[in-house]
C-alpha positions as CSV (number, residue, x, y, z in Angstrom):
1,M,49.7,-26.8,-35.8
2,K,49.3,-30.3,-34.4
3,G,48.4,-30.5,-30.7
4,E,51.5,-32.5,-29.9
5,N,53.8,-30.0,-31.6
6,A,52.2,-27.1,-29.7
7,V,52.7,-28.8,-26.4
8,L,56.3,-29.6,-27.3
9,V,57.2,-26.0,-28.4
10,S,55.4,-24.7,-25.3
11,A,57.5,-26.9,-23.0
12,I,60.8,-25.9,-24.6
13,L,60.0,-22.2,-24.1
14,M,58.8,-22.8,-20.5
15,G,62.1,-24.5,-19.9
16,T,63.9,-21.2,-20.3
17,L,62.1,-19.8,-17.2
18,P,65.0,-20.6,-14.8
19,F,67.3,-18.3,-16.8
20,F,65.0,-15.3,-16.2
21,I,64.3,-16.1,-12.6
22,K,67.9,-16.7,-11.6
23,S,69.1,-13.7,-13.6
24,L,66.5,-11.3,-12.1
25,M,67.1,-12.5,-8.5
26,L,63.8,-11.2,-7.2
27,S,61.6,-12.6,-4.5
28,P,59.3,-15.5,-5.8
29,L,56.2,-13.4,-5.2
30,L,57.5,-10.4,-7.2
31,S,58.8,-12.7,-10.0
32,T,55.4,-14.3,-10.2
33,F,53.7,-11.0,-10.5
34,Y,56.0,-9.7,-13.1
35,R,55.7,-12.9,-15.1
36,L,51.9,-12.8,-15.0
37,F,51.5,-9.1,-15.5
38,F,53.7,-8.7,-18.5
39,G,52.4,-12.0,-19.9
40,L,48.9,-10.5,-19.6
41,I,50.0,-7.4,-21.5
42,F,51.3,-9.5,-24.4
43,V,48.2,-11.7,-24.5
44,S,46.0,-8.6,-24.4
45,I,47.8,-7.3,-27.5
46,F,47.0,-10.7,-29.2
47,L,43.4,-10.3,-28.4
48,M,43.2,-6.7,-29.7
49,V,44.9,-7.7,-32.9
50,R,42.3,-10.4,-33.4
51,R,39.6,-8.0,-32.3
52,E,38.2,-10.4,-29.7
53,K,36.9,-9.9,-26.2
54,P,38.0,-12.0,-23.2
55,V,35.7,-14.5,-21.6
56,F,35.2,-15.4,-17.9
57,S,33.6,-18.2,-16.0
58,K,33.9,-20.0,-12.6
59,D,35.8,-22.8,-14.2
60,L,38.2,-20.4,-15.9
61,A,38.7,-18.6,-12.6
62,F,39.5,-21.9,-10.9
63,L,42.0,-22.8,-13.6
64,G,43.5,-19.3,-13.1
65,L,43.9,-20.0,-9.4
66,L,45.6,-23.3,-10.1
67,N,47.8,-21.7,-12.7
68,T,48.8,-18.9,-10.4
69,G,49.6,-21.4,-7.6
70,T,51.7,-23.5,-10.0
71,V,53.7,-20.5,-11.2
72,F,54.4,-19.2,-7.7
73,L,55.4,-22.6,-6.3
74,Y,57.6,-23.4,-9.3
75,I,59.3,-20.1,-9.2
76,T,59.9,-20.5,-5.4
77,A,61.4,-23.9,-6.1
78,I,63.7,-22.5,-8.9
79,T,64.8,-19.7,-6.5
80,Y,66.0,-22.2,-3.8
81,L,66.9,-25.3,-5.9
82,S,68.8,-26.1,-9.1
83,A,66.7,-25.6,-12.3
84,A,66.7,-29.3,-13.1
85,M,65.6,-30.4,-9.7
86,A,62.8,-27.8,-9.6
87,A,61.5,-28.9,-13.0
88,L,61.6,-32.6,-12.1
89,L,59.6,-31.9,-9.0
90,L,57.1,-30.0,-11.1
91,Y,56.9,-32.9,-13.5
92,M,55.9,-35.4,-10.8
93,A,52.4,-34.2,-11.8
94,P,51.5,-37.1,-14.1
95,I,52.6,-39.5,-11.3
96,Y,50.2,-37.9,-8.9
97,V,47.4,-38.2,-11.5
98,M,48.3,-41.9,-11.8
99,G,48.2,-42.3,-8.0
100,Y,44.8,-40.7,-7.9
101,A,43.6,-43.1,-10.6
102,I,44.8,-46.1,-8.5
103,V,43.0,-44.8,-5.4
104,T,39.8,-44.4,-7.3
105,G,39.9,-48.0,-8.5
106,Q,41.6,-47.7,-11.9
107,V,44.4,-50.2,-11.0
108,T,46.5,-52.0,-13.7
109,K,50.0,-53.4,-13.6
110,K,51.3,-50.5,-15.7
111,S,49.8,-47.9,-13.5
112,L,51.3,-49.5,-10.4
113,L,54.7,-49.7,-12.1
114,S,54.4,-46.0,-13.1
115,L,53.6,-45.0,-9.6
116,F,56.4,-47.1,-8.1
117,M,59.0,-45.6,-10.6
118,G,57.8,-42.1,-9.9
119,I,57.9,-42.4,-6.1
120,S,61.2,-44.2,-6.2
121,G,62.6,-41.4,-8.4
122,L,61.3,-38.7,-6.1
123,Y,63.0,-40.5,-3.1
124,L,66.3,-40.7,-5.0
125,L,66.0,-37.0,-6.1
126,L,65.4,-35.9,-2.5
127,S,67.8,-38.3,-0.7
128,P,70.9,-36.1,-0.8
129,E,69.0,-33.3,0.9
130,A,69.5,-33.1,4.7
131,E,65.9,-31.9,5.3
132,I,62.8,-30.7,3.6
133,N,63.2,-26.9,3.0
134,I,61.2,-24.2,1.4
135,G,62.4,-25.0,-2.1
136,L,61.7,-28.8,-1.8
137,S,58.2,-28.2,-0.3
138,A,57.3,-25.7,-3.0
139,G,58.6,-28.0,-5.7
140,I,56.5,-31.0,-4.5
141,L,53.4,-28.8,-4.1
142,S,53.9,-27.3,-7.6
143,G,53.7,-30.8,-9.1
144,I,50.4,-31.5,-7.2
145,V,48.8,-28.3,-8.3
146,Y,50.1,-28.7,-11.8
147,A,48.3,-32.0,-12.0
148,G,45.0,-30.3,-11.4
149,A,45.8,-27.6,-13.9
150,F,46.5,-30.1,-16.6
151,V,43.2,-31.9,-16.1
152,M,41.3,-28.6,-16.1
153,L,43.1,-27.3,-19.1
154,N,42.3,-30.5,-21.1
155,K,38.6,-30.0,-20.2
156,L,38.3,-26.2,-20.8
157,G,40.5,-26.3,-23.9
158,K,37.6,-28.0,-25.7
159,I,35.3,-25.2,-24.9
160,Y,37.3,-21.9,-25.0
161,D,39.8,-20.4,-27.4
162,P,43.4,-20.9,-26.1
163,V,44.2,-17.1,-26.2
164,K,41.1,-16.4,-24.1
165,I,42.0,-19.2,-21.6
166,T,45.5,-17.7,-21.3
167,F,44.1,-14.2,-20.8
168,S,41.8,-15.4,-18.0
169,N,44.6,-17.4,-16.3
170,L,46.9,-14.4,-16.3
171,F,44.2,-11.9,-15.3
172,V,43.2,-14.0,-12.3
173,G,46.8,-14.2,-11.2
174,V,47.5,-10.5,-11.6
175,L,44.3,-9.7,-9.5
176,L,45.4,-12.1,-6.8
177,L,49.0,-10.7,-6.6
178,L,48.3,-7.0,-7.2
179,P,48.0,-6.2,-3.4
180,F,51.6,-7.6,-2.9
181,F,53.2,-5.7,-5.8
182,Q,56.1,-3.3,-5.0
183,L,58.0,-1.4,-7.7
184,N,61.4,-2.8,-8.3
185,G,64.2,-1.5,-10.5
186,A,64.6,-4.8,-12.4
187,D,66.2,-5.1,-15.8
188,P,63.3,-4.2,-18.2
189,V,64.6,-6.4,-21.0
190,L,64.6,-9.5,-18.7
191,I,61.2,-8.5,-17.4
192,L,59.7,-8.2,-20.9
193,G,61.4,-11.5,-21.9
194,L,59.9,-13.2,-18.8
195,G,56.4,-12.1,-19.8
196,L,56.8,-13.2,-23.4
197,I,59.2,-16.2,-23.9
198,P,58.4,-18.6,-21.0
199,T,54.9,-17.1,-20.4
200,A,52.6,-15.6,-23.0
201,I,53.6,-17.6,-26.0
202,P,53.9,-21.0,-24.3
203,F,50.8,-20.6,-22.2
204,I,48.8,-20.0,-25.5
205,L,50.4,-23.0,-27.2
206,L,49.8,-25.2,-24.1
207,A,46.1,-24.3,-24.0
208,Y,45.9,-24.9,-27.7
209,G,47.8,-28.2,-27.6
210,M,46.1,-29.7,-24.5
211,A,42.7,-29.4,-26.1
212,R,44.0,-31.6,-29.0
213,V,45.8,-34.4,-27.1
214,R,44.8,-36.9,-24.5
215,V,45.0,-35.5,-21.0
216,E,47.7,-38.1,-20.0
217,K,49.7,-37.5,-23.1
218,G,50.3,-33.8,-22.7
219,P,52.5,-33.9,-19.6
220,V,54.6,-36.6,-21.2
221,I,55.3,-34.6,-24.3
222,A,56.1,-31.7,-22.1
223,L,58.9,-33.7,-20.4
224,I,61.2,-31.7,-22.7
225,E,60.8,-28.8,-20.2
226,P,62.8,-30.3,-17.3
227,V,65.5,-31.3,-19.9
228,T,65.6,-27.8,-21.2
229,A,65.6,-26.3,-17.7
230,G,68.5,-28.6,-16.8
231,L,70.5,-27.5,-19.8
232,V,69.8,-23.8,-18.9
233,G,70.9,-24.4,-15.3
234,F,74.1,-26.2,-16.5
235,V,75.1,-23.7,-19.3
236,F,74.3,-20.4,-17.6
237,F,74.7,-21.2,-13.9
238,G,76.9,-24.3,-13.7
239,E,74.3,-26.4,-11.9
240,I,74.9,-30.2,-11.9
241,L,72.7,-32.9,-10.2
242,S,74.5,-35.6,-8.3
243,G,74.7,-39.1,-9.6
244,I,71.9,-40.4,-7.4
245,Q,69.7,-37.4,-8.3
246,L,70.3,-38.0,-12.0
247,L,69.2,-41.6,-11.3
248,G,66.1,-40.3,-9.6
249,G,65.3,-38.0,-12.5
250,I,65.6,-40.9,-14.9
251,A,63.2,-43.0,-12.8
252,I,60.7,-40.1,-12.7
253,L,60.8,-39.6,-16.5
254,S,60.5,-43.4,-17.0
255,G,57.5,-43.6,-14.7
256,I,55.8,-40.8,-16.7
257,C,56.6,-42.6,-20.0
258,I,54.9,-45.7,-18.6
259,A,51.9,-43.6,-17.8
260,L,51.8,-42.6,-21.4
261,I,51.9,-46.2,-22.5
262,E,49.1,-46.9,-20.1
263,G,46.9,-44.4,-22.0
264,E,47.6,-46.0,-25.5
């Protein structure tokens, strides 16, 4: 499978996450644990079928920490915000990367335009909100942490097998969250679906794809995720962004597309 196609399918599957989170109605911490734990079970099965052993390193552990942070913050945002808004805040990640590039001296007209479009879109997206709340804070932070995860995944994907990267990511997350786990009588079908559809399969595909595309191109291809999340929110939960928020979302997506052109 081409790297671009792997990232695309991964993003579509990840876009179904709001359906599981909003249907389960658990705390963000418990939802995160269930997602990582059952995702780990499915990935472990993949490894056993392939008769391979997991690998660990300091870099993989750090990536696992970034991945766990992104998952928890994004699920928190989904819990308190509409699916589309949470996903758009997550996908500010490429804009933050572009801002970092500018700060470090890599300044071009396109990078400045990309940053301006992204920040303007973020302002419009947040403007209808009376104040910064838990959901908004988590959404903004999820994008920042996700930016770091994308960069690390691009680097490590060239060294390690995607299934082994995914196993390490999920294993680190489960270890971190295990002390907070409490048994809950959640729907087992939804729990298993949470571990497989928006987690195990897309995580493996993302690790595979990000090793085969330019680091700045992966997040842009994955822009289908907030679109999918928005459709899930609308179809299943009747969520609709306001006109000004839609305009902000378009500005964010446009800014990220400019970032892609920058990398051509």
